[in-house]
C-alpha positions, 0 to 999 in steps of 0.5 A: 178717892173718887166714887161713882155709881156704875154698872159692872159686868164681870165675864169669864170663859167657862171651863177655860183650863179644860179648853186650854188642855184640849187645844191651847193654841187654838183656844187662845187664837179664837179667843183673841179673834173673838175679842177683836171681831165681837167683844171689843166692838160690842163694848164700844158700841154700847158705851162700855169701858173695858177696865181690865182683863183677868186671864180668861175674864173681863171686867167692864163698866157701863153708864147704863144698866140697859146697855150693859144687859143689851151688850151681854145678850148680844155677845152671848148670842154672837159667841154661840153662833160663832162657835157652832162649827166646833165640837161641843167640848171645844166651844168657848162660852162665857158666864156673865154677871152684872151689878149696879153699884157704888164703886171706888175709882183708882188709877182707872181700876174699879174696886169695892162691893159693887165689883165683888157682887158682879163677880159672885153673879158671874159665878152663879150664871149658867154657861152661856148665860147671864145673872144679874142683881135686883138693882139691874132687874129693876132698871131694865124690866121691860126695856129689853125683850128679856125675862128675869127669873128670880133665883132668890137671895145669895150670900156674897163673901164680905157682904153683910146682906144677901143679894137677890139674883136673877137669871136673864132669859134672852131667847127672843133677843134678835139684835145683831151682835156681829161686827160683820155686814148686816145680812149676816143676821142669818145666823139667827135662823139656822142656829137658833136651836143651838144658841138656845141650847148653849145659853139656856139648855133648851130650845129657842125661836126660829125666824124661819120655820124650816130646819134647812141646811147649815148655810141656807139662803138669806132670801126668805121663801114664801109659802103658797097660801092655799085657800086665799084666792081673792085676797086683796093685797091692797086691803088694810089689815084690821086691828087685832088681826092675827094668825096662829101658825102651826107650832113646830114639834121639836121633840124628834118624835112624830107621835107628839105632833098632836100636842103642837097642833092642839096648842095651835088650835086652842090658841086660835080659839082663845085669842078669838075671844079677845074683844075686837080681834080677828083671828084667821081660822084654823084650817087656813092657818094649817095650810102653812104647816111644815112649809118655809114662810115669809112672815110679811107675805103671810100678812099680805096674803091673809090681811093680818097685822100680826103672826103668832108662831112657836115651837114645842119640845117634850122630854120625859119630864118637861114640856117647853113651849116657846111663842113669839108675836111678829109684826106682819108688816115689818117682820119685827119681833114684838113679844116672846115668852117661854113656858116650862111645865112638868108633863104630869097632866098633859091636858091641864098643862096644855090649858095652862100654857094656852091661857098664859099665852092668850093672857099675855097677848091680850095685854101686849096687843092692847099696848101695841095697838094703843101706840099704833093708834097714837102714831097713825091717828094722833089728831082724830082718834076713833072710839076704839083708839081711845078705849085701847089707850085707856086700857094700856094706861090701866095695865101700865101701872096701878096708880090713882093718876093712871086711873084718872087718865084712863077714865078720861080716855074711856069717857072720850071714847063713849062720846064718839060711840056709846056702844063700845063695850071695852070702853063701857067696861073700862070706864066702869072699872075705873070707878070700881078701882076708886073704891077698892083702892080707897081713892074715894071716901064717898063710894056710893056715887062711883059704884052706882055709875059702875053698876050702870056701865057694866049692866049696859055692857052685858046687855050689849054682849051677854056672853062677854066673859070680861064683862062678867068678871068686872061685874064680879069686881063690882059686887065685891066693891058693893060688899056682895061677895056671894054674888061676886063669886057667882059672877066670877063663876059665870065668867069662867063658864064663858072662858075658862082661861080668864085669870081674874075670875079665879082670883076674884073667887079666892079673895071673896072667900076671904071676905066671907071669912074663909081665907083657907080657900083663897090661895088655891083659887088665886094661884090658879089665876096666877098660873093662867097669867103669871106676868099679869099687870094685876099680879100685885093685887093677886099676891096681896090677896094671898098675903092678906089671907095668910095674915088672917090664918096666922101664916106670918112668915109666909105672908112676908115673902108673898107681900115682898113678891107683890112689891117686886111685881109693882113697887109703885103700889102703895098698899103693899107697904102697909101690909108688909109693915104689919107682917113685919110686926107679927114676925118680931121685926118691928124696927124694919116695919117702920120704913114701909109703914111711913112709905105707905102713909106718905102715899095716902095722906089723911089715911086713918084707922077709922077711914080704912075700916069704913072702906073695908070690902066686907062686914062679915063677922069672921072677916072683921075678927081676922082683921083686928090684929092687923089694925092693932099692928098699924096702930102700934106703928103710928097710924092715926085713929 
């Protein structure tokens, strides 16, 4: 009996019996034509093997989870495009489920639990959508321009344990799924809204900003750029230079135009606060409003590297904002995000969405510019190149090795130019992290270095909100939580949309023995930056506070979310082990405890207590039960 680990894709036609009842011959003919023109070529192109057809369904195996999801996204988009000329009730749409699992191979067929789980995921998928298992999510993550929405655990018949499922959002996916000529990619322009309505029940992104006829020209039309007289087309765009184009109002109500315009204005203001950014002023950006544009022409006209565009749709109860970042030199889509918010409090909701986009772009732009610098100046990087590479490493993963590598880059940057603020704060932050993550047994020296670096940054830029937020982390590491809260409040006063100051206030209240205040502040930070690289820390702040409050079941769930956010961060497993003990699952606690101690050799209770971030009596008393749980699980004294 042959067994192997494969990616299983299970797809079937939604409402097939109804479609056959409406038009049997037409449905079968279109389905066969789609198989020949789209489905079979796409499977072959991505290295898949069609195992079998099952009436209105398909079973396909892939060697690569990434290729399986890529193929599924392309097919869903291509089918949505192909069917737009038919009435809604006649359209052929697929549900797709994908799972990575061990299967039995028998006479070319695949059998076993891995297939059963894929079939269950397919049944859970939206019409025109994709549902995947956690194993697929973990393998794909950031390798494709898709997002994963956690649907929780679902039971599968004949499978002992429930399966965690994820809905795949692929609004931003723009790969050509068609087997026709490359210029047929124009279907992405006029039918973007139709695609997203089919796949996700909402609105999507537009590669062109006009809603023209159903068959527009494939040649982009550049809008004239008033107020750009004297623009030098030979001028090189500066780093982090961008323009925020007016967001499209797709609500069908001209009275809602102010909301889209308000988002554009707020984003322009917030993005201009990114250190080293150059953002085109609002008045110039609005000269492109309601005009067809060529992104690359805008880049040349305004001498910017990046263009941010998007759309807003408001219903009676929900506001959906789509945003995407485009490379103005190549027209390539670099990042995309969708924000759904209830419209109860429009002002608060607008602030949250603006902050979420700005926070995500702050991280993404640093990563993009870091890679660009490595390509364009591999031998002779300047100070900003080196500093951006350092921050890109910090954002990539919360590990000791990454921290050390980032420190070396920040030190090199300051040798080139000792006055680069993002290098000063970055270098200071690496020393702070050594202490906060217990990567050193001698905190005095790194904290002294961090104090000098952060102070120098604030002298150079007194109103830099980021510098004050790192001062808050420094004061926490120095066991000065009241001062940490004051520094975080100062950062918020300079930039209300920075997430870290809120999370710092939340955890510092826990360090002062007031864990009941923690979750509210930290959740505010998470709302502002829901996919932040430091999300693992923030969730652990909440989980730790819940343990201090005796909310142990809630803590298990929160800490597991932290592990999902960054499986490579060791401390999460120690916290999960303690939470398991408190909820009567001591047997389950052994594995994460072993994993934690293996990752931090030499860790003892005495050493851990010596490196605690607070000696407040209430905090110390709340920690005692956690120490007892670790002692019970074998942590050395």
